[in-house]
ZAFI-405354 format. One record per residue (C-alpha): x, y, z; residue number from 1. Coordinates in steps of 0.1 Angstrom, whole numbers. Each point is the difference from the previous one (the first is absolute). Example, Ala and Ser with C-alpha at 12.3 -4.5 7.8 and 13.67 -1.06 7.14 Angstrom:
<numars>
<numar><X>123</X><Y>-45</Y><Z>78</Z><n>1</n></numar>
<numar><X>14</X><Y>34</Y><Z>-7</Z><n>2</n></numar>
</numars>
This chain:
<numars>
<numar><X>0</X><Y>0</Y><Z>0</Z><n>1</n></numar>
<numar><X>13</X><Y>34</Y><Z>-9</Z><n>2</n></numar>
<numar><X>6</X><Y>26</Y><Z>27</Z><n>3</n></numar>
<numar><X>-4</X><Y>30</Y><Z>-23</Z><n>4</n></numar>
<numar><X>-6</X><Y>1</Y><Z>-38</Z><n>5</n></numar>
<numar><X>-2</X><Y>30</Y><Z>-23</Z><n>6</n></numar>
<numar><X>-17</X><Y>-5</Y><Z>-34</Z><n>7</n></numar>
<numar><X>7</X><Y>28</Y><Z>-25</Z><n>8</n></numar>
<numar><X>-4</X><Y>28</Y><Z>26</Z><n>9</n></numar>
<numar><X>2</X><Y>36</Y><Z>-11</Z><n>10</n></numar>
<numar><X>-2</X><Y>31</Y><Z>22</Z><n>11</n></numar>
<numar><X>-6</X><Y>35</Y><Z>-13</Z><n>12</n></numar>
<numar><X>-3</X><Y>31</Y><Z>23</Z><n>13</n></numar>
<numar><X>-30</X><Y>17</Y><Z>-16</Z><n>14</n></numar>
<numar><X>-30</X><Y>-11</Y><Z>-21</Z><n>15</n></numar>
<numar><X>9</X><Y>10</Y><Z>-36</Z><n>16</n></numar>
<numar><X>21</X><Y>-20</Y><Z>-24</Z><n>17</n></numar>
<numar><X>30</X><Y>24</Y><Z>2</Z><n>18</n></numar>
<numar><X>0</X><Y>0</Y><Z>38</Z><n>19</n></numar>
<numar><X>35</X><Y>-9</Y><Z>15</Z><n>20</n></numar>
<numar><X>7</X><Y>-38</Y><Z>-1</Z><n>21</n></numar>
<numar><X>16</X><Y>-13</Y><Z>32</Z><n>22</n></numar>
<numar><X>-2</X><Y>-38</Y><Z>-8</Z><n>23</n></numar>
<numar><X>-6</X><Y>-14</Y><Z>-35</Z><n>24</n></numar>
<numar><X>-13</X><Y>-35</Y><Z>-5</Z><n>25</n></numar>
<numar><X>20</X><Y>-20</Y><Z>26</Z><n>26</n></numar>
<numar><X>-5</X><Y>-36</Y><Z>7</Z><n>27</n></numar>
<numar><X>19</X><Y>-19</Y><Z>27</Z><n>28</n></numar>
<numar><X>-5</X><Y>-25</Y><Z>29</Z><n>29</n></numar>
<numar><X>13</X><Y>0</Y><Z>36</Z><n>30</n></numar>
<numar><X>-2</X><Y>-37</Y><Z>10</Z><n>31</n></numar>
<numar><X>-16</X><Y>-6</Y><Z>34</Z><n>32</n></numar>
<numar><X>27</X><Y>-2</Y><Z>28</Z><n>33</n></numar>
<numar><X>27</X><Y>17</Y><Z>-21</Z><n>34</n></numar>
<numar><X>18</X><Y>33</Y><Z>1</Z><n>35</n></numar>
<numar><X>0</X><Y>18</Y><Z>-33</Z><n>36</n></numar>
<numar><X>19</X><Y>32</Y><Z>-7</Z><n>37</n></numar>
<numar><X>-14</X><Y>27</Y><Z>-23</Z><n>38</n></numar>
<numar><X>32</X><Y>18</Y><Z>-11</Z><n>39</n></numar>
<numar><X>3</X><Y>31</Y><Z>-22</Z><n>40</n></numar>
<numar><X>10</X><Y>36</Y><Z>-1</Z><n>41</n></numar>
<numar><X>-20</X><Y>29</Y><Z>16</Z><n>42</n></numar>
<numar><X>-31</X><Y>8</Y><Z>-18</Z><n>43</n></numar>
<numar><X>-5</X><Y>-32</Y><Z>-18</Z><n>44</n></numar>
<numar><X>-33</X><Y>-10</Y><Z>18</Z><n>45</n></numar>
<numar><X>13</X><Y>-22</Y><Z>28</Z><n>46</n></numar>
<numar><X>-18</X><Y>17</Y><Z>28</Z><n>47</n></numar>
<numar><X>-32</X><Y>4</Y><Z>-20</Z><n>48</n></numar>
<numar><X>2</X><Y>-39</Y><Z>-7</Z><n>49</n></numar>
<numar><X>3</X><Y>-6</Y><Z>38</Z><n>50</n></numar>
<numar><X>-29</X><Y>24</Y><Z>8</Z><n>51</n></numar>
<numar><X>-21</X><Y>-19</Y><Z>-24</Z><n>52</n></numar>
<numar><X>9</X><Y>-33</Y><Z>17</Z><n>53</n></numar>
<numar><X>-10</X><Y>17</Y><Z>33</Z><n>54</n></numar>
<numar><X>-33</X><Y>14</Y><Z>-14</Z><n>55</n></numar>
<numar><X>11</X><Y>35</Y><Z>6</Z><n>56</n></numar>
<numar><X>-2</X><Y>6</Y><Z>-38</Z><n>57</n></numar>
<numar><X>-24</X><Y>-15</Y><Z>-26</Z><n>58</n></numar>
<numar><X>13</X><Y>-11</Y><Z>-33</Z><n>59</n></numar>
<numar><X>-14</X><Y>18</Y><Z>-31</Z><n>60</n></numar>
<numar><X>-2</X><Y>-34</Y><Z>-18</Z><n>61</n></numar>
<numar><X>11</X><Y>-36</Y><Z>7</Z><n>62</n></numar>
<numar><X>-6</X><Y>-23</Y><Z>30</Z><n>63</n></numar>
<numar><X>17</X><Y>-7</Y><Z>33</Z><n>64</n></numar>
<numar><X>-4</X><Y>-33</Y><Z>17</Z><n>65</n></numar>
<numar><X>11</X><Y>-11</Y><Z>35</Z><n>66</n></numar>
<numar><X>-2</X><Y>-36</Y><Z>11</Z><n>67</n></numar>
<numar><X>-19</X><Y>-8</Y><Z>-32</Z><n>68</n></numar>
<numar><X>-27</X><Y>26</Y><Z>8</Z><n>69</n></numar>
<numar><X>-6</X><Y>31</Y><Z>-21</Z><n>70</n></numar>
<numar><X>6</X><Y>30</Y><Z>23</Z><n>71</n></numar>
<numar><X>1</X><Y>27</Y><Z>-28</Z><n>72</n></numar>
<numar><X>-29</X><Y>19</Y><Z>14</Z><n>73</n></numar>
<numar><X>5</X><Y>-7</Y><Z>38</Z><n>74</n></numar>
<numar><X>13</X><Y>25</Y><Z>24</Z><n>75</n></numar>
<numar><X>30</X><Y>-4</Y><Z>23</Z><n>76</n></numar>
<numar><X>-20</X><Y>-13</Y><Z>30</Z><n>77</n></numar>
<numar><X>-13</X><Y>-29</Y><Z>-21</Z><n>78</n></numar>
<numar><X>35</X><Y>-13</Y><Z>-12</Z><n>79</n></numar>
<numar><X>19</X><Y>-11</Y><Z>32</Z><n>80</n></numar>
<numar><X>31</X><Y>20</Y><Z>-10</Z><n>81</n></numar>
<numar><X>24</X><Y>19</Y><Z>22</Z><n>82</n></numar>
<numar><X>23</X><Y>27</Y><Z>-16</Z><n>83</n></numar>
<numar><X>32</X><Y>14</Y><Z>14</Z><n>84</n></numar>
<numar><X>9</X><Y>34</Y><Z>-12</Z><n>85</n></numar>
<numar><X>35</X><Y>17</Y><Z>-6</Z><n>86</n></numar>
<numar><X>-9</X><Y>25</Y><Z>27</Z><n>87</n></numar>
<numar><X>-10</X><Y>-27</Y><Z>25</Z><n>88</n></numar>
<numar><X>-32</X><Y>21</Y><Z>8</Z><n>89</n></numar>
<numar><X>3</X><Y>-5</Y><Z>37</Z><n>90</n></numar>
<numar><X>-23</X><Y>22</Y><Z>23</Z><n>91</n></numar>
<numar><X>24</X><Y>23</Y><Z>18</Z><n>92</n></numar>
<numar><X>-24</X><Y>5</Y><Z>30</Z><n>93</n></numar>
<numar><X>-4</X><Y>-38</Y><Z>6</Z><n>94</n></numar>
<numar><X>26</X><Y>-22</Y><Z>17</Z><n>95</n></numar>
<numar><X>13</X><Y>-32</Y><Z>-17</Z><n>96</n></numar>
<numar><X>-26</X><Y>-24</Y><Z>13</Z><n>97</n></numar>
<numar><X>-29</X><Y>24</Y><Z>-9</Z><n>98</n></numar>
<numar><X>14</X><Y>4</Y><Z>-35</Z><n>99</n></numar>
<numar><X>2</X><Y>-37</Y><Z>-6</Z><n>100</n></numar>
<numar><X>-34</X><Y>-7</Y><Z>15</Z><n>101</n></numar>
<numar><X>-17</X><Y>28</Y><Z>-19</Z><n>102</n></numar>
<numar><X>-13</X><Y>-21</Y><Z>-29</Z><n>103</n></numar>
<numar><X>-13</X><Y>-26</Y><Z>24</Z><n>104</n></numar>
<numar><X>-18</X><Y>25</Y><Z>21</Z><n>105</n></numar>
<numar><X>-16</X><Y>16</Y><Z>-32</Z><n>106</n></numar>
<numar><X>-12</X><Y>-36</Y><Z>-8</Z><n>107</n></numar>
<numar><X>-18</X><Y>-1</Y><Z>33</Z><n>108</n></numar>
<numar><X>25</X><Y>-22</Y><Z>19</Z><n>109</n></numar>
<numar><X>-1</X><Y>5</Y><Z>38</Z><n>110</n></numar>
<numar><X>27</X><Y>22</Y><Z>14</Z><n>111</n></numar>
<numar><X>17</X><Y>-28</Y><Z>20</Z><n>112</n></numar>
<numar><X>0</X><Y>-25</Y><Z>-28</Z><n>113</n></numar>
<numar><X>13</X><Y>26</Y><Z>-25</Z><n>114</n></numar>
<numar><X>28</X><Y>8</Y><Z>24</Z><n>115</n></numar>
<numar><X>9</X><Y>-37</Y><Z>5</Z><n>116</n></numar>
<numar><X>0</X><Y>-6</Y><Z>-38</Z><n>117</n></numar>
<numar><X>20</X><Y>33</Y><Z>-5</Z><n>118</n></numar>
<numar><X>26</X><Y>-13</Y><Z>26</Z><n>119</n></numar>
<numar><X>3</X><Y>-33</Y><Z>-19</Z><n>120</n></numar>
<numar><X>5</X><Y>18</Y><Z>-33</Z><n>121</n></numar>
<numar><X>27</X><Y>22</Y><Z>16</Z><n>122</n></numar>
<numar><X>18</X><Y>-31</Y><Z>13</Z><n>123</n></numar>
<numar><X>0</X><Y>-14</Y><Z>-36</Z><n>124</n></numar>
<numar><X>19</X><Y>31</Y><Z>-12</Z><n>125</n></numar>
<numar><X>24</X><Y>0</Y><Z>29</Z><n>126</n></numar>
<numar><X>-14</X><Y>30</Y><Z>19</Z><n>127</n></numar>
<numar><X>-8</X><Y>-14</Y><Z>35</Z><n>128</n></numar>
<numar><X>-1</X><Y>27</Y><Z>27</Z><n>129</n></numar>
<numar><X>-7</X><Y>30</Y><Z>-23</Z><n>130</n></numar>
<numar><X>-38</X><Y>1</Y><Z>8</Z><n>131</n></numar>
<numar><X>-1</X><Y>35</Y><Z>16</Z><n>132</n></numar>
<numar><X>24</X><Y>18</Y><Z>-22</Z><n>133</n></numar>
<numar><X>-11</X><Y>27</Y><Z>-25</Z><n>134</n></numar>
<numar><X>10</X><Y>-2</Y><Z>-36</Z><n>135</n></numar>
<numar><X>23</X><Y>31</Y><Z>6</Z><n>136</n></numar>
<numar><X>19</X><Y>-21</Y><Z>25</Z><n>137</n></numar>
<numar><X>9</X><Y>-27</Y><Z>-25</Z><n>138</n></numar>
<numar><X>27</X><Y>-3</Y><Z>-26</Z><n>139</n></numar>
<numar><X>-9</X><Y>-3</Y><Z>-37</Z><n>140</n></numar>
<numar><X>4</X><Y>-37</Y><Z>1</Z><n>141</n></numar>
<numar><X>-21</X><Y>-4</Y><Z>31</Z><n>142</n></numar>
<numar><X>-28</X><Y>21</Y><Z>-16</Z><n>143</n></numar>
<numar><X>2</X><Y>-23</Y><Z>-30</Z><n>144</n></numar>
<numar><X>-5</X><Y>-30</Y><Z>22</Z><n>145</n></numar>
<numar><X>-30</X><Y>16</Y><Z>17</Z><n>146</n></numar>
<numar><X>-16</X><Y>6</Y><Z>-34</Z><n>147</n></numar>
<numar><X>8</X><Y>-36</Y><Z>-10</Z><n>148</n></numar>
<numar><X>-16</X><Y>-13</Y><Z>32</Z><n>149</n></numar>
<numar><X>-31</X><Y>23</Y><Z>-5</Z><n>150</n></numar>
<numar><X>-3</X><Y>-16</Y><Z>-36</Z><n>151</n></numar>
<numar><X>5</X><Y>-36</Y><Z>12</Z><n>152</n></numar>
<numar><X>-23</X><Y>2</Y><Z>31</Z><n>153</n></numar>
<numar><X>-30</X><Y>2</Y><Z>-24</Z><n>154</n></numar>
<numar><X>9</X><Y>-34</Y><Z>-14</Z><n>155</n></numar>
<numar><X>-4</X><Y>10</Y><Z>-36</Z><n>156</n></numar>
<numar><X>-2</X><Y>-24</Y><Z>-29</Z><n>157</n></numar>
<numar><X>21</X><Y>24</Y><Z>-20</Z><n>158</n></numar>
<numar><X>27</X><Y>24</Y><Z>13</Z><n>159</n></numar>
<numar><X>11</X><Y>30</Y><Z>-21</Z><n>160</n></numar>
<numar><X>32</X><Y>20</Y><Z>3</Z><n>161</n></numar>
<numar><X>5</X><Y>34</Y><Z>-17</Z><n>162</n></numar>
<numar><X>37</X><Y>9</Y><Z>1</Z><n>163</n></numar>
<numar><X>1</X><Y>-9</Y><Z>36</Z><n>164</n></numar>
<numar><X>38</X><Y>2</Y><Z>6</Z><n>165</n></numar>
<numar><X>9</X><Y>31</Y><Z>-20</Z><n>166</n></numar>
<numar><X>3</X><Y>21</Y><Z>32</Z><n>167</n></numar>
<numar><X>25</X><Y>-23</Y><Z>16</Z><n>168</n></numar>
<numar><X>38</X><Y>-3</Y><Z>-2</Z><n>169</n></numar>
<numar><X>16</X><Y>-28</Y><Z>-21</Z><n>170</n></numar>
<numar><X>7</X><Y>-24</Y><Z>30</Z><n>171</n></numar>
<numar><X>-34</X><Y>4</Y><Z>14</Z><n>172</n></numar>
<numar><X>-16</X><Y>-3</Y><Z>-34</Z><n>173</n></numar>
<numar><X>17</X><Y>-34</Y><Z>-4</Z><n>174</n></numar>
<numar><X>-11</X><Y>-12</Y><Z>35</Z><n>175</n></numar>
<numar><X>-36</X><Y>10</Y><Z>-6</Z><n>176</n></numar>
<numar><X>-1</X><Y>-16</Y><Z>-34</Z><n>177</n></numar>
<numar><X>11</X><Y>-32</Y><Z>16</Z><n>178</n></numar>
<numar><X>-24</X><Y>4</Y><Z>29</Z><n>179</n></numar>
<numar><X>-29</X><Y>5</Y><Z>-25</Z><n>180</n></numar>
<numar><X>9</X><Y>-30</Y><Z>-20</Z><n>181</n></numar>
<numar><X>3</X><Y>-22</Y><Z>31</Z><n>182</n></numar>
<numar><X>-34</X><Y>11</Y><Z>12</Z><n>183</n></numar>
<numar><X>-16</X><Y>-5</Y><Z>-34</Z><n>184</n></numar>
<numar><X>14</X><Y>-35</Y><Z>-2</Z><n>185</n></numar>
<numar><X>-8</X><Y>-9</Y><Z>37</Z><n>186</n></numar>
<numar><X>-37</X><Y>12</Y><Z>-4</Z><n>187</n></numar>
<numar><X>-3</X><Y>-10</Y><Z>-37</Z><n>188</n></numar>
<numar><X>-13</X><Y>34</Y><Z>-9</Z><n>189</n></numar>
<numar><X>-7</X><Y>12</Y><Z>-35</Z><n>190</n></numar>
<numar><X>22</X><Y>31</Y><Z>-4</Z><n>191</n></numar>
<numar><X>3</X><Y>26</Y><Z>-27</Z><n>192</n></numar>
<numar><X>30</X><Y>23</Y><Z>6</Z><n>193</n></numar>
<numar><X>5</X><Y>32</Y><Z>-20</Z><n>194</n></numar>
<numar><X>34</X><Y>15</Y><Z>-4</Z><n>195</n></numar>
<numar><X>22</X><Y>18</Y><Z>-24</Z><n>196</n></numar>
<numar><X>31</X><Y>-14</Y><Z>17</Z><n>197</n></numar>
<numar><X>16</X><Y>-29</Y><Z>-18</Z><n>198</n></numar>
</numars>
């Protein structure tokens, strides 16, 4: 069964035929339980493609399937996808445990259970004992791990990464790449990873 499949997907920004073309007739598969990299220069449509997988953008034409199901017209909440952004998008006024538990709380999970699951996710990314710290009290690599824990705690079928390591130095980038790969393999996640960095 395919994790993600694009069938002749095109995305234009605007309604007329001459509107800017972001993605033109792409077809590809991300097999279930694998990590696939979408590689290319800035401006080639990588992030737009990722946003269409997440349901944050709708294709102008073509179809998107996830787990064999047509999700082309479904919104983000109906896709069981987590996305990790380049900016990490952590809430500065919330501590680490609140940041990681946020998605669970928005899904109606009780505070105690959400905190327990968030703690488990933090253990999975090597951040035990950081619960009460604010994002401003963390290094770039630690913020990255909090964002990863927040994405993983939702137990998504598909995990998307948009240039997640570009703000880190070379050594930390290498470490986090290995960490992401190890977690992907351990949890058998379907991952699409966007980067311009060969």
